[in-house]
C-alpha positions as CSV (number, residue, x, y, z in Angstrom):
1,M,0.0,0.0,0.0
2,N,1.2,3.5,-0.9
3,L,0.1,6.6,1.0
4,L,0.9,10.3,0.6
5,A,0.6,12.4,3.8
6,L,0.9,16.1,4.6
7,D,0.6,18.3,7.7
8,T,0.6,22.1,7.8
9,A,-1.5,22.6,10.9
10,T,1.2,24.1,13.1
11,E,4.4,26.1,12.7
12,A,6.0,22.9,11.2
13,C,5.5,21.8,7.6
14,S,5.9,18.2,6.4
15,A,5.1,15.7,3.7
16,A,5.7,12.0,3.8
17,V,5.1,8.8,1.8
18,W,4.3,5.5,3.4
19,V,5.2,2.5,1.3
20,D,4.4,-0.9,2.7
21,G,5.5,0.2,6.2
22,A,8.5,2.3,5.2
23,V,8.2,6.1,5.7
24,L,10.0,8.8,3.7
25,E,9.6,12.3,5.0
26,R,10.5,16.0,4.5
27,H,10.0,18.2,7.6
28,E,10.8,21.8,8.3
29,W,10.1,24.4,10.9
30,A,8.5,27.0,8.6
31,P,6.3,29.6,10.1
32,R,4.4,31.5,7.4
33,R,6.1,29.4,4.6
34,H,3.7,26.5,4.3
35,A,2.1,27.5,1.0
36,A,5.5,27.9,-0.6
37,L,7.1,24.7,0.8
38,I,4.4,22.0,0.9
39,L,4.2,21.2,-2.9
40,P,8.0,21.0,-3.4
41,M,8.1,18.7,-0.3
42,I,5.4,16.4,-1.8
43,E,7.2,16.3,-5.2
44,A,10.5,15.4,-3.3
45,V,9.1,12.5,-1.3
46,L,7.2,11.1,-4.3
47,A,10.4,11.3,-6.4
48,E,12.4,9.6,-3.6
49,A,9.9,6.8,-3.4
50,E,9.8,6.6,-7.2
51,L,6.0,7.0,-7.2
52,D,3.6,9.2,-9.0
53,V,0.1,10.1,-7.7
54,M,-1.6,7.4,-9.8
55,Q,0.3,4.8,-7.8
56,L,-1.1,6.1,-4.5
57,D,-3.9,4.3,-2.6
58,A,-4.9,7.3,-0.6
59,I,-3.9,10.8,0.5
60,A,-3.8,11.5,4.2
61,F,-3.7,15.0,5.8
62,G,-3.5,16.6,9.2
63,R,-7.1,17.7,9.6
64,G,-6.6,19.8,12.7
65,P,-6.9,21.1,15.2
66,G,-4.3,23.8,14.5
67,A,-3.9,27.2,12.8
68,F,-6.9,28.0,10.6
69,T,-4.8,28.9,7.5
70,G,-2.5,25.9,7.9
71,V,-5.4,23.4,8.3
72,R,-7.1,24.9,5.2
73,I,-3.8,24.5,3.2
74,A,-3.7,20.8,4.0
75,V,-7.3,20.2,3.2
76,G,-7.1,22.1,-0.1
77,I,-4.0,20.3,-1.3
78,A,-5.2,16.9,-0.2
79,Q,-8.5,17.4,-2.0
80,G,-6.8,18.6,-5.2
81,I,-4.5,15.6,-5.4
82,A,-7.3,13.2,-4.5
83,F,-9.7,14.6,-7.1
84,A,-7.0,14.6,-9.8
85,A,-6.0,11.0,-9.1
86,D,-9.5,9.8,-8.1
87,R,-8.3,8.6,-4.7
88,P,-9.8,8.6,-1.2
89,V,-8.5,10.9,1.5
90,V,-7.8,10.1,5.1
91,P,-8.3,13.0,7.6
92,V,-6.1,12.4,10.6
93,S,-6.1,14.2,13.9
94,T,-3.0,16.4,14.4
95,L,-3.2,15.7,18.1
96,A,-3.1,12.0,17.5
97,A,-0.1,12.4,15.2
98,L,1.6,14.5,17.9
99,A,0.9,11.7,20.4
100,L,2.3,9.0,18.2
101,G,5.5,10.8,17.6
102,A,5.9,11.7,21.3
103,A,5.4,8.1,22.3
104,R,8.1,6.9,19.9
105,D,10.5,9.6,21.1
106,S,9.8,9.2,24.8
107,G,9.2,5.5,25.1
108,R,5.9,6.3,26.9
109,A,2.5,5.0,26.0
110,R,0.1,7.4,27.7
111,I,0.4,10.8,26.0
112,A,-1.4,14.0,26.9
113,A,-1.1,16.1,23.8
114,A,-1.6,19.8,23.9
115,L,-1.1,22.4,21.2
116,D,-1.1,26.1,22.1
117,A,-4.5,27.5,20.8
118,R,-3.6,31.0,21.9
119,M,-6.2,33.1,23.7
120,G,-5.3,31.3,26.9
121,E,-6.5,27.9,25.6
122,V,-5.0,24.6,24.4
123,Y,-6.1,22.0,21.9
124,W,-6.3,19.0,24.1
125,G,-6.4,15.2,23.7
126,V,-5.1,12.2,25.7
127,Y,-4.1,8.9,24.0
128,V,-2.8,5.4,24.6
129,V,-0.2,4.5,21.9
130,A,0.4,0.9,20.9
131,G,2.6,0.2,17.9
132,E,1.8,2.7,15.2
133,D,-1.7,3.6,16.4
134,A,-3.0,6.1,19.0
135,T,-6.3,5.5,20.7
136,P,-8.0,8.6,22.1
137,L,-9.4,8.4,25.7
138,G,-12.2,10.9,25.5
139,E,-13.0,13.6,23.0
140,E,-10.5,16.2,21.7
141,R,-11.4,19.7,22.7
142,C,-10.3,23.3,23.0
143,C,-10.2,24.4,26.6
144,A,-8.5,26.5,29.2
145,P,-5.5,24.5,30.6
146,E,-7.1,24.8,34.0
147,T,-10.0,22.6,32.8
148,A,-8.0,20.0,31.0
149,T,-8.8,16.4,32.1
150,A,-7.4,12.9,31.7
151,P,-8.2,9.5,33.2
152,P,-6.3,8.6,36.4
153,G,-2.7,7.4,36.0
154,E,0.6,8.8,34.9
155,W,0.9,10.8,31.7
156,F,3.7,12.2,29.5
157,G,2.9,15.7,28.1
158,A,3.7,16.6,24.5
159,G,3.3,19.7,22.4
160,S,3.4,23.5,22.4
161,G,0.5,23.7,24.8
162,W,2.8,22.3,27.5
163,A,5.5,24.9,26.8
164,A,2.9,27.7,27.2
165,H,0.9,26.2,30.1
166,A,3.0,23.6,31.9
167,E,2.2,25.0,35.4
168,A,-1.5,24.8,34.9
169,L,-1.5,21.4,33.2
170,T,0.7,19.7,35.8
171,R,-1.9,20.7,38.4
172,R,-4.5,18.8,36.4
173,L,-2.9,15.4,36.0
174,T,0.0,13.3,37.1
175,V,2.9,13.8,34.8
176,S,6.1,11.8,34.5
177,G,7.6,14.5,32.2
178,W,6.8,16.7,29.2
179,R,8.3,18.2,26.1
180,G,7.0,21.4,24.5
181,D,9.1,21.3,21.3
182,G,7.3,18.5,19.5
183,Y,4.9,19.0,16.6
184,P,2.7,16.8,14.4
185,R,4.6,15.3,11.5
186,A,3.4,13.9,8.2
187,G,5.2,10.6,8.7
188,D,3.0,10.0,11.8
189,V,-0.1,11.2,9.9
190,A,0.8,8.5,7.3
191,R,1.3,5.8,10.0
192,L,-2.0,6.5,11.5
193,A,-3.8,6.6,8.2
194,A,-2.3,3.2,7.3
195,A,-3.4,1.5,10.6
196,P,-5.9,-1.3,9.9
197,S,-8.3,0.1,12.5
198,R,-8.6,3.4,10.5
199,R,-9.6,2.0,7.1
200,G,-13.2,3.2,8.0
201,A,-11.9,6.8,8.1
202,W,-11.0,6.7,4.3
203,V,-13.5,9.0,2.6
204,A,-14.2,10.5,-0.8
205,A,-12.2,13.8,-1.5
206,E,-15.3,16.0,-1.1
207,R,-15.7,14.7,2.4
208,A,-12.3,16.0,3.5
209,L,-13.2,18.3,6.3
210,P,-11.1,20.4,8.7
211,V,-11.5,20.2,12.5
212,Y,-11.0,23.4,14.4
213,L,-12.5,22.5,17.8
214,R,-13.1,26.2,18.4
215,N,-16.4,27.8,17.5
216,E,-14.8,31.2,16.9
217,V,-12.1,30.5,14.3
218,V,-9.2,32.9,14.6
219,V,-6.8,33.2,11.7
220,K,-3.2,32.7,13.1
221,P,0.0,32.9,11.2
222,V,1.7,29.5,10.3
């Protein structure tokens, strides 16, 4: 199976190809440069994998939450490629992708993922990671860090929300440690999209929808 994945929902920008379990990726810290970088990244990973779009089985994308403009870029490009190649799309949570990467890097399985949502809030989700899949425990939400919740037990914190609100978050749950410099990556979007449990999430291109979690969408630079 061949999957193309992209993520532009945060300050990081990345594209990846998943080919029968192997992942090739381009990733760059690129505030405000996503629109210029993402198409060349996609071309580069496809060329490295020696694939063209007609050899793809699906196109996965980070569907949010994240910056409004960045999420829209990912949705639009994924839809464009999917329509052109007549392929399905796979919307993948950016929080789940963040959790998967954090679990791999930290060796922990219980990940409390938080992205800084500005306005004194975080995009919040808690996951148990096994292999290359991340199972949410409860709904993702946008909330004040003082109201973040997680099931009992020890958690590892990941994401920019921890860098911004560690004091408040550590009062809400038991934490073995945290890292605030991690961001969702397209390679992890691809791994999640390829998980057998997620085949039901493959949809037609016109059903590729962003997820903002916040009723009032604020355009933030990416």
